[in-house]
N, C-alpha and C positions, 0 to 999 in steps of 0.2 A: 810621188804625189798622187792622191786619188783623183780620178777624172770622171766627169759626167755623173755627178752625184744626184742630179735631178731634184726630186722632192726631199732628199736627205740633206740637201744643202741648207745652210742657215746664214743670213747676212752677217751674223755676229762673227763669222770666220774672218771678216775684215779686221777684227781686233788682233788676230795673229800678225797680220802685216803691220798694223798700227804699233803693236808692242815692239817689234823689231826696229821700226823707224824711231820710236822713242828711245830705245837703247842706243842707237847710233848717235842721236843728239846728246844723250847723257854723257857719252865719252868725250864729246867735243867740249863739254863743260870743264873738263880738266884743263884743256888748252885755253879756254875762254878766261879762266880765272887764275891760271898759274903761269902762263906764258906771257911775258911783257908784250904789249902791242901799242906803243905810243903813236898817236896820230890817227888811229882807227878805233872804232867802238868795239870791234871784235878781232881776234887774231886772224891773220891771213897767212898764206903760204910764205910770204916774205918775213913774217915774224917767227913762224914755226921752223922753217928750214935751218936757220942758224943754230937753233937749239938742238935739232936733230943731228946735225953734223959737227957740233961743237966739241970742246974738250971735256966737258962734264959727261962722262959715260953714263952715269946713273940717270941724269936728266934726259939724255938722248934716248936711253932705253925705254924710259917711262913714256916719253912722247911717242916713240915708235910703236909701243904697245897700244897706246890710245888710238893712234891713226889706223892701225891694223883692225882694231875692234870697230872703229867707225865704219871702215869699209865692209867688214864682215856683216854687221847688222844692217847696213844700208843695202847690201846685195840681197839679203834675205827679205828685207822689206819690199823691194821691187819684185823679187821672185814671187812672193806670196800675194802681192798686189795684182800681178798679171794673172795668177791662178784664180784669185777671187773674182776678177772682172770676167774671166771666161766662164766660170761656174755660175756667176750671178746672171749672166746673159741667158744661160740655159734655164736657170731657175725661174726667171720671169715668165716662161711659157708653161709653167706647171700649175696644177690645181692648188698645190700648197701655197703658191704665191698669191693666188686670188683669195684664199682663206686668210692669209696673213694680212692682206690689205683691208680686211673687214674686222680685224681684232686689235686689241691693245698692242700686239706685237708688231704692228706697222711701224712703230717707232724704231725698230731695229734697223730699218733702212737708213737711218741717220748715221749708221756706222760707215756708209759709203763716202759721203762728203767729209766726214771726220778723218778718214784715212787719206783721202786725196789732199786735204789741207796739210796733213803731216808730210806727205810726199814733197810738197813745195818747200817745207822747212828743211827736210833732209837734203834736197838738192842745193839749197842755199848754203847749208853747212859744208857740204861736200865741195862746192865751188870755192868757198873761202879757204878751205884747208888744203886743197890739192891743185888748184889752178893758179899758176904764177901770173901776177899782174892783173888779176880779176878786179881788184879794188879800184884800179885805175879807170875802169869802165862801169863801175857799179851803178852810177847814176843813170846809165842807159838801161840797166837791168831792172831797176826799181819799178818803172812803169809796167813792165811785163809781170813782175811779182804782184803788183796791185790788180792787174787784170786777171791773173790766175786766181788769186784769193776771191776776187769779186765773182768770178764764174762759179767757184766752189760755194761761196756764200749764197748766191742766187739758187743754186741747185739744192742746197740745204733748206732754204726757205720754202722752195717749191714742195719738197717732200713733207716738211713739217706742217705747212699751212693746209695742204690737202688733207693730211691726217687730222689736224686740230679742228679744221672746219667741219669735217665729218662728225667728229664727236659733238661739236656744238649744235649742228643741225639735227642729227639723229638721236643724240643723247644715249649712245650705246657704249659708253665707257664701262668696262668690266671692273667694278670696284672689288669684287671678290678675288680676282686673280691679279690684283694690283699690290699685293703684299710684298713689295720689294721696291728698289729705287731704280729699276731699269728705264723708267720714263725720263730719267735724268740724262740719258744718252743724247737727247736733243740739245740739252744745255751744254754738254761736253763738246758737241760739234760746233755750236755757235762760239764757244769760248776759244776753240782752236782757230777759227777764222779770225776772231778778234785779236789774238796774240800775233797772228801772221800779219795783219794790217799794221800792228803797232811797230813792227820792225822798220819799215821805211819811214814811219812817223818819227822815229827816234834817230835814224841814221842818215836820211837824205838831207842834202843841203838845198834842194830845190823847193821853193815855196808851194807850188801846186802839188808836188808829190807828198811832202810831209803833212800838208794840211788835209789832203784827201785821205791819206793813211790814218791820220788822227780821227777824222770824222767817222770813217767807216769802222775803225776799231771801236770807237765809242758806241756806234750804232749796234754792232753785233754784241758788244760787251753788255750794254744795257738790256738788250733782248735776252741774253743769257741770264742775267740777274733777275729780271722780272719773271721769266718763266720758271726759274729755279724755285722761287717762293711758292708758286702754284704746285709744281710737281713734288716738292718736298712735303708740303702739307698733305696732299693726296696720298703719297706713298706711305708716310708714317702713320696716317690715320688707318689705312688698311693693315699695316704691320701691327699696330697696337691692338687692333680688333681680332686679328686672326693668327698673329705670329708670322714671322718671315718665312717665305717659301725656301726650302733647303737648297734647291738647285740654283736659285737666283740670289742666294744670300751674299755672294761677292759684290753685289751692287751697293752694299753698304759703304764700300770703299770708293765709289765713283765720285764722291765729294772731293777726294784727295787730288786727283788730276784737275778737276774743275778749279779748285782753289789755286793750284799751281799756275794754271794758264791765266786766270784772272789776275793773280799776283804779279806775274811777269808782264802782263799787259799794262798793269798800273806802273810798274817800274819803267817800262819803255816810254809810256806816255808822259810820265813825270819828267823823265830826262828830256824828251822831245819838247815839252812845254817850256822848260827852263832855257834850253839852248836856242829854240827857234822863235818863241813868242815873248817870253819874259826877258830874255837875254841876260839871265843871271845864272849863277852857279847853283846847282841843286843842293839841297840840305840833306846830308846822309842820315841825320838823326831821325827824320821823318820815315825814311826807308827802314831804319831799325825797328821803329814802332810797328809799322804796317807789316813788315815781314815776320816779326815776332808773333803778331796776332794770327797771321795765316799759317805759320808753322805750328802754332799751338792748336789751331783747328784741325790740321792734318793729324797731329799726334792723337787728339781726342777721338776722331773717327777711326784712326788706325787701330788704336787699342780696343775700342768698342767692337769694331768689325772682327778683329782677331779673336776676341773672347767668344763672340757669337759663332764664328766659323769653327772654332775648336770644339765648342759644346755641341754643335750640330754634327761633328765628325766630317766636315766638308773636305778637309785636306786628305784625311785617310781614305776617303771614298773616291773623290774626283781628281785628285792630284797624284797621290801615291798608290791608290787602290786601282781596281779594275773597272770602275764605273767611269763613263765619259759624259762630259757636258761641254758643248762649245762655249757656254757662258764662263767656263773656267779661265778663258783668256782675258776676262775682266780683271783677273788678279795681277796682270802684268803692268798696266798703266799706272796704278797707284804707287807701285814700288819705284818706277821710273820718275814719276812726278815728285815724289817725296825727296828723292835724291837731287833732282834739278833745282827745286825751290830751296833745298838745303844749301846748295852751292851759292845761290843768290843771297840767302840769309847770312852765310858765313862771310862772303866777300863784301856785299854792300851793307849789311847790317852790322857786322862785327869789325872787319878789317878797316873799312872806310871810316869808321867812327873811332878807331884807335883802341878798341876794346881788346883785340888780340892782334898780334903781328903775323903777317904772312910767313908761312913755313916755320912758325914757332911750335914748341911742344903743345901748348893749348890749342893751337890751330888744328893740328893733326888729331888731337884727342877728340875735339868736337866733330871732326870730319869722319871719324871711325864709324859711328852708327849709321851715317848716311851711306858710306861705302858698303857696309854690311848688308843693308837693305837692297842696294843695287845688285850685288852679286847673288843674294838670295833670290832676287827676281829673275836673274839669268838662269839660275838652277831650275826654278819652276817653269820657265819658258822651255828649256830643253826637255823637261819631263812631259809637258803638254804636247810638244811637237812629236816626241816619240810615240805618245799615246794616240794622237790623231792622224799622223801622217806617215807612220813607219810601215814598210812592207814586211810581212811575216810569212816565211815559207813560200815566197814567190807571189803571195797574194796581197793586195792592198788592204790594209785594215781600215775599212770605211766606218766612220762613226754613225751610230744610229741616233740621229738628231731629231727631236720633236720640235715643231714650231711652237714656242712657248708664248702664252699670253703674258704680257708684261705685268 
């Protein structure tokens, strides 16, 4: 790993850690929707271990592979998080950091709370899958989860409001260099916090815990939606006037993870509302409609972004070519998010409504494109890691990163 990058460091390197965390969670989705877990809203070690040691060798093998990959990507998430925290601490004392704080690129600091929120999600998944008996004490853990997400949420608001208030007071927003959607990184962070709060809102049986989780999830979710309207209008206005900036063109796909996070937030809050407040059974048909809309939005932006990136030659230059851009790590989260929301769509939208049967041929046919995107995302991740973090001939290949105006 490169060390002491100083002014060459970019906060967007947190996206490398974020992508690995997302991939770890994505493999937990196989267990979430394919391993029976009666009595708990998510599979626990007690549900997974019997399948892993059971007589069905194929099922045991697939579960084993999923658990290995959960561990693998979680390890690299933590490894890259620690590296980023150390490099970011050094970067804060550089002149480049002071320049960043006076430009549109100040929004890239939102990658820090975004990744920290993902860390809490990864730890929750790891605990459920690998620690026996954890669910027996989960109600004692939910308050700490709420406090963790609250700390990250306050940190995110502090960064964002310092940045946003500067723009309002000084009027120094750079519209010329805003021809991308990188400003949506703030919305991405708030959405990650919202989906984190939605977990105890859906799963806790304690009134104070689920009510607090529901309120805070709605608070950050609404903040994300309101700011998304502003940032999308500003971003597309600059794009339509000047054309999108080539190096930051992957930001066209940032809508995909935001839609996934807000969609999963809705599902969790919908379930929590029916179980805790309305005391009724949730209606799967509503989830089919909502998830169909959200997946359609992802497909639309996915196809649009792919066409733009191909015409710009982005993949040939920055992924498979010799040019480097830390912003290339923005390609990872959309692939992860499309797969994760796809699993929710298939399970809650199709299986729960009796449209397809679990493990039937149509089930796997629909699942194939989502799996393809997941593994294509892993391939790109490995390419980027080799380009940005590989030692060549005993020397660390340090990326030449410019602090980009958003």
